[in-house]
Backbone as numpy.savetxt, mean C-alpha at the origin, in Angstrom:
# Nx Ny Nz CAx CAy CAz Cx Cy Cz
24.81 3.96 -9.86 23.50 3.49 -10.35 22.77 2.73 -9.25
21.52 3.04 -9.06 20.69 2.29 -8.12 19.66 1.51 -8.93
19.69 0.20 -8.78 18.74 -0.67 -9.46 17.67 -1.12 -8.47
16.42 -0.87 -8.82 15.28 -1.25 -8.00 14.48 -2.30 -8.76
14.25 -3.45 -8.13 13.57 -4.55 -8.82 12.25 -4.92 -8.18
11.39 -5.53 -8.98 10.08 -5.98 -8.52 9.86 -7.43 -8.91
9.46 -8.23 -7.96 8.99 -9.58 -8.24 7.48 -9.53 -8.11
6.80 -9.54 -9.25 5.36 -9.37 -9.27 4.99 -8.02 -9.85
4.15 -8.02 -10.87 3.72 -6.78 -11.52 2.19 -6.70 -11.55
1.57 -7.18 -10.45 0.12 -7.07 -10.32 -0.29 -5.66 -9.97
-1.50 -5.52 -9.43 -2.03 -4.18 -9.16 -1.12 -3.36 -8.24
-0.65 -3.98 -7.15 0.15 -3.22 -6.21 1.56 -2.97 -6.73
2.18 -4.00 -7.30 3.51 -3.81 -7.86 3.50 -2.75 -8.95
2.50 -2.81 -9.82 2.39 -1.83 -10.89 2.14 -0.44 -10.33
1.32 -0.35 -9.27 1.04 0.95 -8.66 2.32 1.60 -8.15
3.19 0.80 -7.53 4.45 1.34 -7.01 5.34 1.78 -8.17
5.44 0.92 -9.20 6.26 1.28 -10.37 5.75 2.56 -11.02
4.43 2.67 -11.15 3.86 3.85 -11.78 4.13 5.09 -10.93
4.01 4.92 -9.63 4.28 6.04 -8.74 5.71 6.54 -8.88
6.65 5.60 -8.97 8.06 5.98 -9.14 8.26 6.66 -10.50
7.71 6.03 -11.54 7.93 6.54 -12.91 7.37 7.94 -13.11
6.28 8.25 -12.43 5.61 9.54 -12.63 5.92 10.56 -11.54
6.97 10.30 -10.79 7.32 11.20 -9.69 8.69 11.83 -9.93
9.11 12.62 -8.95 10.44 13.23 -8.98 11.43 12.41 -8.17
11.13 11.12 -7.99 11.95 10.28 -7.12 13.41 10.26 -7.54
13.66 10.24 -8.83 15.04 10.10 -9.28 15.93 11.18 -8.69
15.46 12.39 -8.58 16.29 13.45 -8.02 16.53 13.23 -6.53
15.54 12.59 -5.84 15.73 12.27 -4.43 16.75 11.17 -4.25
16.65 10.14 -5.11 17.55 9.01 -5.00 19.00 9.44 -5.21
19.21 10.40 -6.09 20.58 10.85 -6.38 21.27 11.38 -5.13
20.51 11.80 -4.15 21.11 12.30 -2.93 21.87 11.20 -2.20
21.44 9.96 -2.41 22.05 8.85 -1.69 22.92 7.98 -2.59
22.87 8.22 -3.88 23.58 7.36 -4.83 24.95 7.95 -5.17
25.81 7.08 -5.69 27.13 7.53 -6.13 27.12 7.86 -7.61
26.02 7.60 -8.30 25.89 7.94 -9.71 24.54 8.59 -9.91
24.20 8.89 -11.15 22.99 9.68 -11.40 21.88 8.88 -12.07
22.02 7.56 -12.11 21.04 6.77 -12.86 20.25 5.85 -11.94
18.94 5.85 -12.13 18.06 4.94 -11.41 17.33 4.10 -12.44
17.32 2.79 -12.24 16.66 1.89 -13.19 15.73 0.94 -12.45
14.61 0.61 -13.10 13.68 -0.36 -12.54 13.68 -1.64 -13.37
13.65 -2.78 -12.67 13.57 -4.10 -13.28 12.38 -4.83 -12.67
11.80 -5.78 -13.41 10.69 -6.53 -12.84 10.51 -7.86 -13.55
9.93 -8.80 -12.80 9.56 -10.10 -13.38 8.14 -10.44 -12.96
7.39 -10.94 -13.91 6.06 -11.50 -13.66 5.80 -12.55 -14.73
5.27 -13.70 -14.36 5.02 -14.75 -15.36 3.93 -14.39 -16.37
3.13 -13.37 -16.06 2.04 -12.95 -16.94 2.59 -11.98 -17.99
2.57 -12.39 -19.25 3.09 -11.57 -20.33 2.40 -10.23 -20.48
1.09 -10.19 -20.24 0.35 -8.93 -20.36 0.80 -7.92 -19.32
1.09 -8.40 -18.11 1.58 -7.51 -17.07 2.96 -6.97 -17.42
3.77 -7.81 -18.05 5.10 -7.37 -18.48 5.00 -6.24 -19.49
4.05 -6.36 -20.44 3.86 -5.31 -21.44 3.47 -3.99 -20.78
2.59 -4.09 -19.80 2.11 -2.88 -19.12 3.24 -2.16 -18.40
4.11 -2.92 -17.74 5.19 -2.26 -16.98 6.28 -1.73 -17.91
6.43 -2.35 -19.09 7.43 -1.83 -20.03 7.08 -0.42 -20.48
5.78 -0.10 -20.51 5.35 1.24 -20.88 5.85 2.30 -19.90
6.23 1.86 -18.69 6.75 2.77 -17.68 8.27 2.85 -17.73
8.87 2.16 -18.69 10.32 2.16 -18.79 10.99 1.14 -17.92
10.23 0.15 -17.46 10.78 -0.91 -16.60 11.39 -2.00 -17.47
12.58 -2.45 -17.10 13.27 -3.51 -17.85 12.74 -4.87 -17.41
12.19 -5.67 -18.33 11.66 -6.98 -17.94 12.78 -7.99 -17.70
12.57 -8.88 -16.76 13.52 -9.95 -16.47 12.87 -11.29 -16.76
13.70 -12.32 -16.91 13.20 -13.65 -17.27 12.88 -14.51 -16.06
13.25 -14.07 -14.86 12.99 -14.87 -13.66 13.13 -14.00 -12.42
12.64 -14.55 -11.30 12.81 -13.86 -10.02 14.29 -13.72 -9.70
15.05 -14.77 -9.98 16.48 -14.76 -9.68 17.21 -13.64 -10.44
16.79 -13.40 -11.68 17.43 -12.35 -12.47 17.21 -10.98 -11.84
16.01 -10.78 -11.26 15.73 -9.51 -10.59 16.68 -9.33 -9.41
16.82 -10.37 -8.60 17.69 -10.28 -7.43 19.15 -10.08 -7.83
19.57 -10.73 -8.89 20.96 -10.58 -9.33 21.23 -9.19 -9.90
20.17 -8.53 -10.40 20.33 -7.23 -11.06 20.17 -6.05 -10.12
19.59 -6.26 -8.94 19.16 -5.13 -8.11 19.61 -5.23 -6.66
19.88 -4.08 -6.08 20.17 -4.00 -4.64 18.87 -3.99 -3.85
17.87 -3.26 -4.33 16.56 -3.18 -3.68 15.56 -4.02 -4.47
14.93 -4.99 -3.79 13.96 -5.85 -4.47 12.64 -5.82 -3.71
11.58 -5.45 -4.43 10.24 -5.39 -3.86 9.52 -6.71 -4.14
9.08 -7.36 -3.08 8.31 -8.60 -3.22 6.84 -8.22 -3.29
6.31 -8.18 -4.51 4.94 -7.74 -4.74 4.09 -8.91 -5.21
4.14 -10.00 -4.44 3.36 -11.20 -4.76 2.40 -11.47 -3.61
1.49 -12.40 -3.83 0.56 -12.78 -2.77 1.32 -13.54 -1.68
0.92 -13.39 -0.42 1.62 -14.10 0.66 1.71 -15.60 0.43
0.67 -16.17 -0.20 0.67 -17.61 -0.45 1.72 -18.03 -1.47
2.21 -17.08 -2.27 3.21 -17.38 -3.29 4.64 -17.14 -2.83
4.78 -16.51 -1.67 6.09 -16.02 -1.25 7.09 -17.15 -0.98
6.65 -18.21 -0.37 7.58 -19.30 -0.04 8.26 -19.83 -1.30
7.49 -20.06 -2.34 8.05 -20.55 -3.60 9.04 -19.55 -4.18
8.70 -18.26 -4.12 9.59 -17.22 -4.65 10.90 -17.19 -3.89
10.83 -17.19 -2.56 12.03 -17.12 -1.74 12.91 -18.36 -1.91
12.27 -19.52 -2.07 13.05 -20.74 -2.32 13.84 -20.63 -3.61
13.26 -19.98 -4.60 13.91 -19.90 -5.91 15.02 -18.85 -5.96
15.04 -17.93 -4.99 16.05 -16.85 -5.04 17.00 -16.87 -3.85
16.86 -17.85 -2.97 17.65 -17.83 -1.73 19.14 -17.72 -2.00
19.60 -18.32 -3.08 21.03 -18.27 -3.40 21.48 -16.95 -4.00
20.53 -16.08 -4.30 20.85 -14.78 -4.93 20.87 -13.63 -3.93
20.49 -13.90 -2.69 20.43 -12.86 -1.67 21.77 -12.79 -0.95
22.32 -11.58 -0.85 23.56 -11.41 -0.08 23.38 -10.31 0.95
24.43 -9.98 1.68 24.34 -9.03 2.79 24.01 -7.61 2.35
24.15 -7.32 1.06 23.86 -5.98 0.55 22.44 -5.85 0.01
21.76 -6.96 -0.24 20.40 -6.92 -0.79 19.42 -6.37 0.24
18.57 -5.47 -0.20 17.50 -4.95 0.65 16.18 -5.51 0.12
15.55 -6.36 0.91 14.30 -7.00 0.51 13.13 -6.21 1.07
12.27 -5.73 0.19 11.12 -4.92 0.58 9.86 -5.75 0.36
9.22 -6.15 1.45 8.05 -7.02 1.35 6.77 -6.24 1.54
5.86 -6.37 0.57 4.52 -5.79 0.72 3.49 -6.90 0.93
3.97 -8.09 1.31 3.11 -9.26 1.51 2.44 -9.19 2.88
1.14 -9.15 2.91 0.40 -9.02 4.16 0.71 -10.18 5.10
1.04 -9.84 6.34 1.24 -10.85 7.37 2.63 -11.46 7.44
3.45 -11.26 6.42 4.77 -11.89 6.38 5.74 -11.12 7.27
6.51 -11.86 8.07 7.44 -11.23 9.00 8.86 -11.18 8.43
9.65 -10.29 9.01 11.05 -10.23 8.62 11.79 -11.49 8.99
11.42 -12.10 10.11 12.07 -13.33 10.55 11.86 -14.46 9.55
10.65 -14.51 8.98 10.38 -15.55 8.00 11.24 -15.35 6.75
11.34 -14.12 6.28 12.15 -13.84 5.09 13.61 -14.20 5.35
14.12 -13.88 6.53 15.49 -14.24 6.90 15.68 -15.76 6.91
14.67 -16.47 7.43 14.78 -17.93 7.52 14.82 -18.59 6.16
14.27 -17.91 5.15 14.23 -18.49 3.80 15.36 -17.98 2.92
16.13 -16.99 3.40 17.21 -16.43 2.59 18.52 -16.52 3.37
18.93 -15.43 4.03 20.12 -15.46 4.88 19.76 -14.84 6.23
20.44 -15.27 7.28 20.06 -14.87 8.64 20.20 -13.37 8.89
21.11 -12.72 8.17 21.29 -11.28 8.36 20.77 -10.47 7.17
19.74 -10.97 6.53 19.13 -10.26 5.40 18.58 -8.91 5.86
18.71 -7.92 5.00 18.14 -6.60 5.26 16.70 -6.59 4.73
15.76 -6.28 5.61 14.34 -6.37 5.25 13.61 -5.09 5.64
12.71 -4.66 4.77 11.78 -3.57 5.09 10.37 -4.11 4.86
9.53 -4.02 5.89 8.14 -4.46 5.78 7.28 -3.26 5.42
6.40 -3.44 4.44 5.61 -2.32 3.92 4.15 -2.74 3.75
3.24 -1.86 4.14 1.83 -2.05 3.82 1.35 -0.81 3.07
1.31 -0.89 1.73 0.84 0.23 0.90 -0.63 0.06 0.55
-1.16 0.93 -0.30 -2.50 0.71 -0.84 -2.56 1.18 -2.29
-3.60 0.77 -2.99 -3.67 0.99 -4.43 -3.81 2.46 -4.87
-4.26 3.40 -4.03 -4.23 4.80 -4.46 -2.84 5.31 -4.83
-1.81 4.51 -4.60 -0.48 4.84 -5.11 -0.53 5.10 -6.62
-1.46 4.44 -7.29 -1.61 4.60 -8.75 -1.82 6.05 -9.14
-2.45 6.82 -8.24 -2.76 8.22 -8.52 -1.86 9.17 -7.75
-0.81 8.62 -7.12 0.05 9.46 -6.31 -0.59 9.86 -4.99
-1.61 9.10 -4.56 -2.34 9.42 -3.33 -2.30 8.24 -2.37
-1.20 7.52 -2.37 -1.09 6.35 -1.52 -0.97 6.69 -0.04
-1.23 5.67 0.79 -1.03 5.77 2.24 -0.28 4.51 2.64
0.99 4.65 3.04 1.86 3.50 3.22 2.48 3.48 4.61
2.41 2.32 5.26 3.07 2.10 6.55 4.33 1.28 6.31
5.43 1.66 6.99 6.71 0.97 6.80 7.36 0.68 8.15
8.14 -0.42 8.16 8.91 -0.77 9.35 10.25 -1.35 8.93
11.32 -0.91 9.60 12.68 -1.35 9.27 13.06 -2.55 10.13
13.66 -3.56 9.48 14.14 -4.75 10.18 15.67 -4.75 10.13
16.29 -4.84 11.28 17.76 -4.89 11.33 18.28 -6.08 10.53
19.45 -5.93 9.87 20.41 -4.84 9.93 20.27 -3.80 8.81
19.08 -3.62 8.26 18.87 -2.58 7.26 19.29 -1.24 7.84
20.08 -0.48 7.10 20.59 0.79 7.62 19.54 1.89 7.50
19.76 2.98 8.22 18.85 4.12 8.15 18.84 4.71 6.74
20.00 4.74 6.09 20.08 5.28 4.73 19.29 4.42 3.75
19.43 3.10 3.88 18.69 2.18 3.00 17.19 2.29 3.26
16.82 2.37 4.53 15.41 2.50 4.88 14.85 3.82 4.36
15.63 4.87 4.43 15.16 6.17 3.94 14.89 6.14 2.45
15.72 5.43 1.69 15.47 5.34 0.26 14.14 4.63 -0.02
13.86 3.54 0.72 12.58 2.85 0.54 11.43 3.78 0.92
11.60 4.52 2.01 10.57 5.50 2.40 10.36 6.53 1.29
11.47 6.96 0.65 11.36 7.94 -0.43 10.56 7.39 -1.61
10.71 6.09 -1.88 9.96 5.46 -2.97 8.47 5.66 -2.75
8.01 5.38 -1.53 6.58 5.47 -1.25 6.13 6.91 -1.01
7.01 7.72 -0.44 6.67 9.14 -0.25 6.52 9.85 -1.58
7.17 9.31 -2.63 7.07 9.93 -3.95 5.66 9.79 -4.53
4.87 8.91 -3.96 3.52 8.71 -4.51 2.48 8.61 -3.39
2.68 9.41 -2.34 1.67 9.46 -1.30 2.22 9.74 0.08
1.38 9.48 1.08 1.72 9.69 2.49 2.38 8.44 3.05
3.35 8.62 3.95 3.98 7.47 4.60 3.95 7.65 6.11
4.06 6.51 6.82 4.20 6.53 8.28 5.07 5.35 8.68
6.01 5.59 9.58 6.87 4.53 10.10 6.24 4.01 11.39
6.03 2.70 11.47 5.39 2.11 12.65 6.21 0.93 13.15
5.96 0.46 14.38 6.69 -0.69 14.92 6.37 -1.97 14.14
7.34 -2.88 14.11 7.15 -4.14 13.39 5.94 -4.90 13.91
5.71 -4.86 15.23 4.64 -5.67 15.81 3.25 -5.10 15.56
3.15 -4.01 14.80 1.84 -3.46 14.43 1.59 -3.54 12.93
2.46 -4.23 12.20 2.31 -4.29 10.75 1.10 -5.11 10.30
0.63 -6.02 11.12 -0.58 -6.77 10.77 -1.83 -5.96 11.10
-1.79 -5.28 12.25 -2.94 -4.49 12.67 -3.19 -3.30 11.73
-2.13 -2.76 11.14 -2.30 -1.57 10.29 -2.98 -1.88 8.96
-3.02 -3.15 8.58 -3.58 -3.52 7.27 -5.00 -3.02 7.10
-5.83 -3.19 8.14 -7.23 -2.75 8.04 -7.35 -1.24 7.91
-6.37 -0.51 8.46 -6.44 0.94 8.49 -6.12 1.58 7.15
-5.08 1.05 6.47 -4.72 1.68 5.19 -4.64 0.71 4.02
-4.25 -0.54 4.27 -4.07 -1.47 3.16 -5.39 -1.95 2.57
-6.28 -2.42 3.44 -7.57 -2.96 2.98 -8.68 -1.93 2.97
-8.51 -0.83 3.71 -9.61 0.12 3.88 -10.15 0.73 2.58
-9.33 0.92 1.52 -9.96 1.42 0.29 -11.14 0.56 -0.19
-11.01 -0.77 -0.07 -12.12 -1.64 -0.49 -13.33 -1.42 0.39
-13.11 -1.22 1.68 -14.24 -0.98 2.59 -14.92 0.35 2.25
-14.11 1.34 1.92 -14.65 2.66 1.55 -15.43 2.57 0.25
-14.93 1.80 -0.71 -15.63 1.64 -1.99 -16.99 0.98 -1.79
-17.04 -0.01 -0.89 -18.31 -0.68 -0.61 -19.30 0.31 0.01
-18.82 1.13 0.92 -19.64 2.17 1.56 -20.16 3.14 0.50
-19.26 3.56 -0.39 -19.64 4.49 -1.46 -20.69 3.88 -2.38
-20.53 2.60 -2.69 -21.48 1.94 -3.59 -22.90 1.97 -3.03
-23.01 1.83 -1.71 -24.34 1.86 -1.09 -25.01 3.22 -1.30
-24.26 4.31 -1.21 -24.82 5.64 -1.43 -25.20 5.84 -2.89
-24.36 5.38 -3.80 -24.65 5.51 -5.22 -25.88 4.69 -5.59
-25.99 3.49 -5.02 -27.16 2.64 -5.30 -28.43 3.31 -4.80
-28.34 3.95 -3.63 -29.52 4.66 -3.12 -29.92 5.79 -4.08
-28.93 6.54 -4.55 -29.21 7.64 -5.47 -29.93 7.14 -6.72
-29.44 6.04 -7.27 -30.08 5.45 -8.46 -31.52 5.05 -8.16
-31.75 4.52 -6.96 -33.09 4.03 -6.61 -34.11 5.15 -6.51
-33.65 6.39 -6.30 -34.58 7.52 -6.21 -34.50 8.42 -7.44
-33.90 7.88 -8.51 -33.93 8.57 -9.79 -32.84 9.59 -10.03
-31.77 9.55 -9.25 -30.64 10.47 -9.45 -29.62 9.79 -10.36
-29.10 10.52 -11.31 -28.13 9.98 -12.25 -26.92 9.40 -11.51
-26.52 8.21 -11.92 -25.41 7.52 -11.24 -24.11 8.32 -11.31
-23.83 8.89 -12.48 -22.60 9.67 -12.62 -22.58 10.88 -11.71
-23.74 11.56 -11.60 -23.83 12.72 -10.72 -23.62 12.31 -9.27
-24.28 11.23 -8.87 -24.16 10.76 -7.49 -22.73 10.36 -7.16
-22.11 9.65 -8.09 -20.73 9.19 -7.87 -19.80 10.39 -7.72
-19.96 11.38 -8.58 -19.10 12.55 -8.55 -19.28 13.34 -7.26
-20.53 13.58 -6.87 -20.79 14.35 -5.66 -20.33 13.62 -4.40
-20.57 12.30 -4.36 -20.18 11.56 -3.16 -18.66 11.45 -3.06
-18.00 11.22 -4.20 -16.54 11.14 -4.20 -15.93 12.45 -3.72
-16.48 13.57 -4.21 -15.96 14.87 -3.77 -16.22 15.08 -2.29
-17.34 14.57 -1.80 -17.64 14.66 -0.38 -16.63 13.87 0.44
-16.23 12.70 -0.07 -15.20 11.90 0.61 -13.89 12.65 0.66
-13.50 13.23 -0.48 -12.23 13.97 -0.55 -12.25 15.16 0.40
-13.33 15.92 0.37 -13.44 17.09 1.23 -13.46 16.72 2.70
-14.19 15.65 3.02 -14.28 15.21 4.42 -12.92 14.74 4.91
-12.18 14.05 4.05 -10.84 13.60 4.42 -9.93 14.79 4.71
-10.03 15.82 3.88 -9.22 17.02 4.09 -9.61 17.72 5.40
-10.88 17.68 5.73 -11.31 18.26 7.00 -10.71 17.50 8.18
-10.62 16.18 8.06 -10.01 15.38 9.13 -8.54 15.73 9.30
-7.82 15.87 8.18 -6.37 16.07 8.25 -5.97 17.53 8.44
-6.78 18.47 7.93 -6.31 19.86 7.86 -7.10 20.87 8.70
-8.28 20.52 9.17 -9.12 21.53 9.82 -8.72 21.82 11.26
-8.08 20.86 11.92 -7.74 21.05 13.34 -8.83 20.59 14.28
-9.98 20.21 13.74 -11.07 19.72 14.58 -10.95 18.22 14.80
-11.46 17.73 15.93 -11.55 16.29 16.15 -12.66 15.71 15.28
-12.66 14.39 15.13 -13.71 13.76 14.34 -15.07 13.99 14.98
-15.17 13.90 16.30 -16.44 14.17 16.97 -16.91 15.60 16.70
-15.98 16.55 16.72 -16.35 17.94 16.46 -16.82 18.12 15.03
-16.20 17.41 14.10 -16.61 17.50 12.69 -18.02 16.95 12.49
-18.32 15.85 13.18 -19.67 15.29 13.09 -20.70 16.31 13.60
-20.39 16.94 14.73 -21.29 17.93 15.32 -21.52 19.12 14.38
-20.45 19.52 13.66 -20.56 20.66 12.74 -21.57 20.41 11.63
-21.75 19.15 11.25 -22.66 18.82 10.15 -24.07 18.54 10.67
-24.20 18.27 11.96 -25.46 17.77 12.52 -26.21 18.85 13.28
-27.40 19.16 12.80 -28.29 20.09 13.51 -29.34 19.27 14.25
-29.61 19.65 15.48 -30.61 18.94 16.27 -31.95 18.90 15.53
-32.46 17.69 15.36 -33.74 17.53 14.67 -33.65 17.62 13.16
-32.43 17.71 12.62 -32.25 17.87 11.19 -32.08 16.57 10.43
-31.80 16.70 9.14 -31.69 15.53 8.27 -30.47 14.66 8.60
-29.34 15.31 8.88 -28.13 14.55 9.19 -28.31 13.74 10.46
-28.90 14.34 11.46 -29.13 13.64 12.71 -30.04 12.43 12.51
-31.03 12.58 11.64 -31.93 11.45 11.37 -31.15 10.29 10.75
-30.25 10.62 9.82 -29.44 9.58 9.21 -28.46 8.95 10.19
-27.82 9.78 11.03 -26.88 9.27 12.02 -27.55 8.30 12.97
-28.78 8.60 13.35 -29.51 7.72 14.27 -29.67 6.32 13.68
-29.95 6.26 12.38 -30.10 4.96 11.74 -28.76 4.21 11.67
-27.66 4.95 11.40 -26.35 4.31 11.38 -25.99 3.76 12.76
-26.35 4.50 13.78 -26.07 4.04 15.14 -26.97 2.87 15.52
-28.22 2.92 15.07 -29.12 1.78 15.31 -28.57 0.51 14.68
-27.96 0.67 13.50 -27.36 -0.47 12.82 -25.99 -0.85 13.35
-25.56 -0.14 14.39 -24.29 -0.42 15.07 -23.12 -0.37 14.09
-23.05 0.74 13.33 -21.97 0.90 12.34 -20.60 0.78 12.99
-20.43 1.40 14.17 -19.12 1.39 14.84 -18.67 -0.05 15.12
-19.59 -0.86 15.64 -19.24 -2.25 15.95 -18.98 -3.05 14.68
-19.74 -2.76 13.63 -19.53 -3.45 12.35 -18.14 -3.15 11.80
-17.71 -1.90 11.88 -16.37 -1.53 11.42 -15.31 -2.23 12.27
-15.52 -2.26 13.59 -14.56 -2.94 14.47 -14.45 -4.42 14.12
-15.60 -5.05 13.86 -15.60 -6.47 13.48 -14.86 -6.67 12.16
-15.07 -5.75 11.24 -14.39 -5.79 9.94 -12.88 -5.74 10.14
-12.41 -4.81 10.95 -10.98 -4.65 11.19 -10.39 -5.87 11.89
-11.12 -6.40 12.85 -10.64 -7.58 13.58 -10.53 -8.79 12.65
-11.49 -8.94 11.75 -11.45 -10.06 10.79 -10.26 -9.91 9.85
-10.01 -8.68 9.42 -8.87 -8.39 8.54 -7.56 -8.73 9.25
-7.42 -8.32 10.50 -6.21 -8.58 11.27 -6.05 -10.07 11.55
-7.14 -10.73 11.87 -7.09 -12.18 12.13 -6.56 -12.93 10.91
-7.03 -12.52 9.76 -6.56 -13.18 8.53 -5.07 -12.90 8.29
-4.62 -11.71 8.65 -3.20 -11.39 8.52 -2.36 -12.30 9.39
-2.81 -12.59 10.60 -2.08 -13.51 11.48 -2.11 -14.94 10.94
-3.23 -15.30 10.31 -3.31 -16.64 9.70 -2.32 -16.79 8.55
-2.09 -15.70 7.81 -1.14 -15.71 6.70 0.29 -15.56 7.17
0.45 -15.15 8.44 1.78 -14.82 8.96 2.72 -16.00 8.94
3.97 -15.71 8.53 5.03 -16.73 8.53 6.31 -16.10 9.08
């Protein structure tokens, strides 16, 4: 039996649980397990969140410590500002076999070891909320002495509900802007287009549907077409045409620099939260 636990059942914790519950993960996990049963446990002080996760077949626990005592793999799905208190409360429950999976932005493996045991097995993860729909994009990094087999199981958890990439530990803060926070930036961009559509008398639902499909299609062109991003831009842009007129305004507004500033601010905050 492999027991997977969650401390925190907020949006991200719930997204991971939902991804596991609605995937074929159990058959993947059996490849590495000595038995055929996979169970999920979770704790959250919010009773409403507990009810929501129970609908996924997750066993509720009465405390963070109970999750750690019940599970080999424990996902820390709390805000970085809450992590110190959580780790203080469970430090006595962590042993050399526990695999701690942190999705807390900016938190290092060294910090988790300093609050638990010096040879704790840690996996650092930066997921995003599209996990809820099985369309997540997750970056992962293994911290010694976590084994390759243990790391692979954690990778399988996230691969069951989206795309994954393994990156170096020292890039886990920088990657946040690329996949962890970027959905919010994309939503803000989308809202501006929908607001424009409304301002010129186009139905909001129609605009939202067409723009969302354009995002999906454009993303597939980036990943599947074989063209570079510059080549894709050129394919849409005719000299003297409507697209070129719009691109000129985006460049006048220095969109590229604005995005860079956005990413730098996101990364700076990650370092400020770093422990």
